[in-house]
C-alpha positions as CSV (number, residue, x, y, z in Angstrom):
1,V,126.2,37.4,46.2
2,V,126.4,36.3,49.8
3,L,129.3,39.6,50.7
4,L,126.5,41.8,48.4
5,A,123.6,40.2,50.4
6,A,125.1,41.0,53.6
7,A,126.4,45.2,52.7
8,S,123.1,45.9,51.2
9,L,121.4,44.6,54.7
10,A,124.4,46.2,56.1
11,R,122.9,49.6,54.5
12,L,119.1,48.9,55.4
13,H,119.8,48.4,59.6
14,G,122.1,51.7,59.4
15,S,119.1,53.9,58.0
16,S,116.8,52.3,60.3
17,M,118.5,53.1,62.9
18,A,119.7,56.5,62.0
19,E,115.6,57.2,62.0
20,A,114.7,56.2,65.0
21,S,117.2,58.2,67.2
22,P,115.6,61.6,67.5
23,Q,118.4,65.2,67.0
24,P,118.6,66.6,69.9
25,E,117.1,70.4,70.2
26,P,119.2,73.3,70.9
27,P,119.2,75.1,74.3
28,K,116.0,77.5,74.5
29,Q,117.3,80.7,75.0
30,E,116.4,83.0,78.2
31,A,113.5,85.3,77.6
32,E,115.4,89.1,78.6
33,A,112.9,91.2,80.6
34,P,111.4,94.3,78.9
35,A,113.6,97.9,78.8
36,P,112.4,100.7,81.7
37,A,110.3,102.5,79.4
38,P,111.9,106.5,79.2
39,A,111.4,108.8,81.4
40,E,109.0,111.9,79.5
41,A,111.1,115.0,79.5
42,P,109.2,118.5,81.0
43,A,106.6,120.0,78.8
44,P,108.8,123.3,77.7
45,A,107.2,126.9,79.0
46,P,105.0,128.5,76.7
47,A,106.6,131.0,74.2
48,G,106.4,134.5,74.3
49,G,106.2,134.7,78.3
50,E,102.6,132.9,78.2
51,E,101.7,131.6,81.7
52,D,100.3,128.5,82.0
53,D,97.1,127.8,83.5
54,N,97.4,123.9,84.4
55,A,101.1,125.3,86.4
56,P,101.5,125.3,90.0
57,A,101.2,128.3,91.5
58,P,104.1,130.0,93.4
59,E,104.3,130.0,97.0
60,E,103.5,134.1,97.8
61,E,104.3,135.0,102.0
62,A,101.7,137.2,103.4
63,N,102.5,140.9,104.2
64,V,99.8,141.8,106.7
65,E,99.8,144.5,109.4
66,F,97.4,145.2,112.3
67,T,97.2,149.1,113.6
68,P,96.1,148.3,117.0
69,L,93.2,150.7,117.9
70,V,93.9,152.4,121.0
71,K,98.0,153.2,121.3
72,L,98.7,152.8,124.4
73,D,102.1,155.3,126.3
74,E,104.9,153.3,128.2
75,V,104.5,154.5,132.2
76,K,107.7,154.6,133.7
77,T,107.2,153.5,137.2
78,T,110.3,154.6,140.5
79,T,109.7,152.4,143.8
80,G,111.7,154.9,145.8
81,E,114.8,153.1,146.3
82,D,117.5,154.2,143.7
83,E,118.5,156.2,145.9
84,E,119.6,153.1,148.3
85,E,121.6,151.2,149.2
86,V,119.9,147.5,151.1
87,L,122.2,146.7,154.8
88,F,119.9,143.5,155.4
89,K,117.9,141.3,153.7
90,M,116.1,138.0,154.6
91,R,112.7,136.4,154.3
92,A,110.5,136.4,157.3
93,K,106.9,136.3,157.8
94,L,104.9,140.2,159.2
95,F,101.9,140.0,161.2
96,R,100.1,142.9,162.8
97,W,97.8,142.9,165.9
98,E,94.4,144.2,164.7
99,S,90.2,143.9,164.5
100,D,88.7,141.1,163.4
101,S,86.9,141.8,159.9
102,W,83.8,140.3,161.9
103,E,84.0,141.6,164.9
104,K,85.7,144.8,164.8
105,E,85.9,144.1,169.4
106,V,87.8,141.3,168.7
107,K,91.7,141.0,168.7
108,L,93.6,139.0,166.9
109,W,96.6,138.7,164.4
110,K,96.3,138.6,160.6
111,E,99.2,137.7,159.0
112,R,100.8,140.4,156.8
113,G,102.2,139.0,154.3
114,T,106.2,136.5,153.3
115,G,108.7,138.0,151.9
116,D,112.0,139.8,151.8
117,V,112.3,142.0,155.3
118,R,114.9,144.7,154.0
119,F,116.5,148.3,156.5
120,L,117.7,150.4,153.4
121,Q,119.7,153.3,153.6
122,H,119.1,156.7,151.8
123,K,122.7,157.6,150.1
124,E,122.6,161.4,151.2
125,T,120.7,161.9,154.2
126,K,121.7,158.1,155.8
127,K,118.4,157.4,157.6
128,V,117.3,154.5,158.0
129,R,113.4,152.6,157.1
130,L,112.6,148.6,157.4
131,L,110.9,148.1,154.5
132,M,109.3,144.5,153.4
133,R,106.9,143.8,150.3
134,R,105.1,140.4,149.5
135,E,106.3,137.8,147.5
136,K,105.3,137.7,143.6
137,T,102.9,140.3,144.5
138,M,105.3,143.3,145.4
139,K,103.0,144.6,147.9
140,I,104.1,146.8,150.0
141,C,103.5,145.3,153.9
142,A,105.6,147.0,156.4
143,N,107.4,151.2,155.4
144,F,108.9,152.7,158.6
145,F,111.5,155.2,159.9
146,V,113.7,152.6,162.3
147,V,113.9,155.7,165.7
148,P,115.6,155.3,168.4
149,T,112.4,155.3,170.5
150,I,111.2,151.1,168.8
151,S,112.3,148.6,170.7
152,L,111.7,145.1,170.1
153,A,110.5,142.6,173.1
154,E,110.6,138.5,172.3
155,N,107.6,137.3,171.4
156,A,105.8,134.3,174.3
157,G,107.4,131.5,174.0
158,S,109.7,131.8,170.4
159,D,113.3,132.4,170.1
160,R,112.6,133.6,166.5
161,S,110.0,136.1,166.9
162,W,110.0,139.6,167.2
163,V,107.7,141.7,168.4
164,W,107.3,145.6,167.6
165,Q,105.2,149.4,167.9
166,C,105.4,151.9,165.0
167,H,104.4,154.4,162.8
168,D,103.9,152.3,159.9
169,Y,103.1,153.8,156.2
170,S,102.4,150.8,154.4
171,E,98.8,152.0,153.8
172,G,99.8,155.5,152.1
173,R,97.7,155.2,148.6
174,D,98.4,157.7,145.8
175,G,101.4,159.4,147.4
176,T,100.2,160.1,151.1
177,T,101.6,160.4,154.4
178,E,98.3,158.3,155.7
179,T,100.0,156.5,158.7
180,Q,99.3,154.2,161.3
181,Y,100.5,153.5,164.7
182,S,100.9,149.5,164.2
183,T,102.0,146.6,166.8
184,L,103.6,144.6,164.0
185,A,105.8,140.9,164.8
186,I,108.0,139.2,162.6
187,R,108.9,135.6,163.0
188,F,112.0,134.1,160.5
189,A,112.7,130.3,159.9
190,N,115.0,130.0,162.6
191,S,116.5,131.5,165.6
192,E,119.7,132.0,164.4
193,N,118.4,134.6,161.7
194,A,116.2,136.3,163.9
195,Q,119.3,137.3,166.8
196,K,120.8,138.6,163.3
197,F,117.3,140.7,162.9
198,K,117.7,142.7,165.8
199,E,121.4,142.9,165.4
200,E,120.7,145.1,162.0
201,F,117.6,146.6,164.0
202,E,119.6,148.2,166.6
203,K,121.9,149.1,163.9
204,A,119.4,151.3,161.8
205,K,117.8,153.2,165.5
206,E,121.9,154.4,165.8
207,A,122.9,155.5,162.3
208,N,119.1,157.2,162.4
209,K,120.0,159.0,165.6
210,A,123.1,160.1,163.7
211,A,121.3,161.5,161.0
212,G,119.4,163.5,163.5
213,M,116.4,161.1,164.4
214,S,115.6,161.0,167.7
215,G,111.8,159.9,168.2
216,E,108.8,158.8,166.2
217,A,108.6,159.9,162.6
218,T,105.4,162.3,162.5
219,G,106.4,163.9,159.1
220,A,107.2,162.9,155.8
221,A,106.7,159.4,155.2
222,P,109.5,157.0,154.1
223,A,110.4,156.8,150.2
224,A,107.9,154.1,148.8
225,A,105.1,154.0,148.7
226,A,97.3,151.7,162.9
227,P,94.7,149.9,165.3
228,E,94.8,150.3,168.9
229,E,97.6,149.0,171.1
230,A,97.7,145.5,171.4
231,P,99.2,144.2,174.6
232,A,103.0,143.5,174.8
233,K,102.8,139.8,175.8
234,E,100.2,138.4,173.4
235,A,102.4,136.3,171.3
236,A,102.4,135.9,167.7
237,P,100.4,132.9,166.0
238,A,101.7,129.6,164.9
239,A,105.2,130.3,166.4
240,D,106.1,126.9,166.2
241,A,105.5,126.5,162.5
242,K,107.7,125.7,159.6
243,E,108.0,128.6,157.3
């Protein structure tokens, strides 16, 4: 009897323990990320070659032609230097002794321009002329034959400047042979350049003498296209200024 009572008590205790301890829950599954939505397929082109009004219009190139109101013909200009050879070229500044713009009775040195002074020799006649153009504008500021009667004089107080008198054709217009008996002065950057100019000037005089020119050219003007005589000892302005 005692053994049966103990066995029944053991069964009752085991059933109560089983009811008291809860069963472990199964692990929870993580939420899956939503799948991306499928891309929309392009709309099919309308059948039968019909145009879609909502479709973007293709880019078109504008072909525009403008007709000028006035037609200008090309004009060929000649410098008169095509038949000449350059013997010498150097940058300098040129002055001319002339009347003042306001007081005509007053004489002074006026700047003619800055640019390259050149000796040009004609290929056929072998005559040599001096031609100088203003830089940038290329306007002629000196143009004359270097005849044997022209003599260079050293400008007072400067070893890089020369003065001379000649018939200058730089003021000629429209192919005319307008000339002026002018007193000109030229200034170089240093005395070495001034001496080179004088040497070439003397060579040009000899070349023109050999070509048959013995005095001042009073006939035809040099190809390309003055006041009272100034005192020979009058100094050119600003002889000590830098070029």
